[in-house]
N, C-alpha and C positions, 0 to 999 in steps of 0.2 A: 710610621708605617711597619712594620714590620717587617725581615728580609726572608727571601725565599730559603736562605739556608737554616732556619731556626723553625720551618713550618714540614708537616710532614702530609701528604694528602692520606685522605679516609673518604673509602667510597660508601655515600648514604644513599641509598636509592638512586634515583638519575642524577645525583649532585654529586661532586666532588668537593669535600671540606678540607681545609687546611687549618691541623690543629698544631699546640705546642709539642716540640720533640722531647724527650727526656732528657734532664738535667740542662735545656738552653738557659739563657739568661735573658732576660727583657728589660725595658725600660719599665718605671713605676706605669702602673695601668693592667686595665683587665684584657687577657685574650680574647678577641672576639673573631670567630671564624668567618671567613670569608670565601666567595665562592671564587672559582678560574677568572671568570668574567669580569665580576667586580675589581680585583684586582690588577687586572692587563686595563680594564677602563679607567683604573687609579692614577694609572702611572702614562694615560695618555696613547695605550697602543690599541692596535685591533680596534678602532672606533671606525663603523662603518661612514662615515662621511667624508673621511681622508680621500681613501679611494674609489670612491662611487663611481665618477668617471674617468673612462679611458676612451683609448683611440686604437686603432690598427693603422698603422701607417706604412706604407711602402717606399724604399729608397735602397740604392745598389743592388737592385733584384731580390732585394729579401723581405719581409715582414716582420714588424714589430709590435707588442702590443705593449701599449707605454699609457703611465699615469703623469701626471703634476708632478714634479719633482722627482722624477727616475732620471737617471743615467745611464747613459746605454753607450756602447761603442757600433758604431757604422762605418760603411766606405767610404772614406777622402771626400771630403765635401770644399767646394771652392769658396774658402773661407776662413778669416782669422779666428785666432784666439781672443775671445770677449765680444766678436759679432753676436748680431741676433738672425736666425735664419728660420725660415718657416718652410715646414713639409705639408705640399698641397696636395701629394695622392694620399689622401685619407680613403681607407675603405671600407671602414665601419667605426663608430661612436657608439659606447656603452654608456648607462647609468641609468636613472629613470627612467629612460625612454631608451629604445637601442635601434639606429638609424644603422641602415646597410647600402652602400652604394654600388651603381651600376655601369663600371666597378668602381667610379670614384664618388663620393658627395661633395656634387657641386656647392661651391664659397665655405667647406670647410678648410682649416687647417689647423696644423699642429707648431707650437711655435716655441723653438730653443735656444738655448745660449751653446757656444761653441763653448767648449774648457780648455783642450787643447788639442794639438796635430801630430800625429806619431805614426808608428810602424809595429806591426806585430809581429809575435815569435817569427824565428826563421825558420823555414822548411823545407828539409831536402827532397830533392827529385833524384834517382840514381836510375842510370837505363842502362840495362846489358842486356846480351842476345848470347843466346846459347849456342858453344862450342865456336866462338869468335870473341878468344882470351885478349885480344885488344879493341875489342870494343866494349866501353867503358865512361860513362858520360852522368857527374855528379853536377845539381844545379842547387843553386841558395835561392830562395826568394822569402824577401821581407814585404807585406803587404800593408799599405798606405790605409791608414785609419785615422776618424775623426771622435771622439769623445764631445758628445754633446748632454745641455740638461734640460728635461722637458720643464718649460716656464708655464705654458698656456694651452689650452684647447679650445679651440675655437669652431663650434657649432656654423655660423655663420658668417658672412663681413670678412672672410678672410682674405675672398680677392682684392678687397679695398684696405687691406691692412698697410700698406707701403712696406711691408717688410722684405727683405732679402728671401729670395724664393732657394730651397736648400738643392743644390745644384753640384752633381760629381765632377770631378776634377777636371775628369775628360771633357765634359761638355761646354759649353760656352760660358763666360761669366755671367753669374746668378741674373738673373731680372729681376726687376723693383716692379710691385704691384701699385698703380695710381690710388692716389687717397681721394683725387679729385678731378676723374676722366672729363668730363663735364666741362668744368672749370679752365680744365688745361688746353681742352682743344680751341679754345675762342683766340688765344696767341697765333696760335698755329692759322687757324683761319684769316687772321690778319695780314701773318706774313706770306700768306702763299699766294696772292699776287705778284710779289716782289722774287719769290720764287720760280714762278712760273714764267715769267718774262726773261729770267737770266738761264733760265732752262729751254727758253726757246732760242733764244741767242747760239747759248751752246750748241744745239741741238742744227742751225744755220751753219754754222763752221765747222762744226764735226761729220756732219750728212754726206753719205758716198755719194760721188756720181752715179747716177745713173748707169743701171746695164747697158752695155751695148746689146746692137740690135743682134737677133740671133743668127748665125751665118748659115744659109741655105746649104746643105750638101749637096753635092754631088759627085756622082763616080769618077775615077781617075780615067783617063783616055790612053793613057800608060800600060794596063793592066793586061798582060800577057798569057796564050793560052801554053804554050811553054818556054822554057829558058830559052835564050839565045846565046846558044853555045853554054859553056859550063855556068851552073848558075853559082849566084856567088855566097860567100857564108855568110846569113845576116845574125846568126848568133853572136858575131862580134860586136850588134850593136846594143848596149847596155837598156837590160831588160827585156831580152830576147834568149830563149831556151830553145832544146829540140822541137818543143811541143809547139812553141809559138813560128817558130819558122815553116814547119810544118801545115800550119792555118794559113801563113800569109802565100806560101808557094800554090797551096787550094785554091785562091782568091785569084791569082795573079800576079804575086809580085814575088820576082826573080832575084834581080840585082838593086843594088844600093843606089843607082843611077833613076830606076823608078820612083823611089822612095825621096831622093834630093829635089824631085819636080815636082811634087803634091804640096800645094796651095792650101789656103785655110779650109775651103770649100771639099778639095779631097780629102785632107786631115779628117775632116767631121765624118765625113761618109765610111772612111775606113774606122774612126773609134767605133759608130752604131755598129758597122756590120760585125766586127770579130770583138763587142762588146768591151774595148779597151778602157773607156771610163776617164781619159783624158791622157793616157798611156803616150802617144806620141809627143804630146807639148813638153809633157811631165817629165819624160825624160830626156827630151830635146833628140828624137831620133834626126829630124830632117840635115842638123846641123853634122852630128856623127856620120850619115849617111854621105853628105857631101864631101867631107874629109876622106871617107871608105872610096868612094867613087873615084877621088882625083889621084889615089892610091893606087888604082888598078889601071887607071888610062896611064899612069909614069911607068908602068912596068911594063 
């Protein structure tokens, strides 16, 4: 085979031929002009059959056009070096026939072997503010990446291939497509009665007690039209501010002893009246009011 260094191109009509350069030495035999296409085909390059079928996949928020034998770098995948993973988000498959997904092609997949896990080049992020001499922030970042080699493109049957799905590292551990879901379902159905029995026992043990009957609200009988003497400072109760103190006064509550005398029915009424949503019980107003009322009586 003649080397390229010993040939020079000559344009003849619409084809390019290579002829012997001046002074070049060749092995025994005559020189035969060959076209560029013939030379490449003889060396095994550029043949149509090698890269006929391709696919467009989506991973890590990006789209890649791949063919069998390609090596590419993608966002970090949850897989170890040497594992085989499958990209299930196939947007397009080309070749003899072109198939476009809506947005993905059902049952299609691209299988690849994980070559290595690594990190990309460091990028620096510098942030400064004008006229703020002390405001300067520099951050570095190296993205985690995975190098994969495309092994095969499956137009159909990828959902039952049993190959681990290529998922990002931040996602849960990759799921494995079931090779024979119908056969795997039978043992599960056989074990279902025992599981149901255990579940029923556990449910009976852990079942919460039935809710107590709803308390019928009733208006407190100790509400007043005005304070008896000087009104107490109800803001001493935890959770009561000036605004809530004013609401209580408007509804006839001026003293600690009034709140201390409320029962469940009265608490339910005031909760509904003032839209407290359980605040009286939650903040334990009754106990606080009893303490403050006792202090006021002892003074």
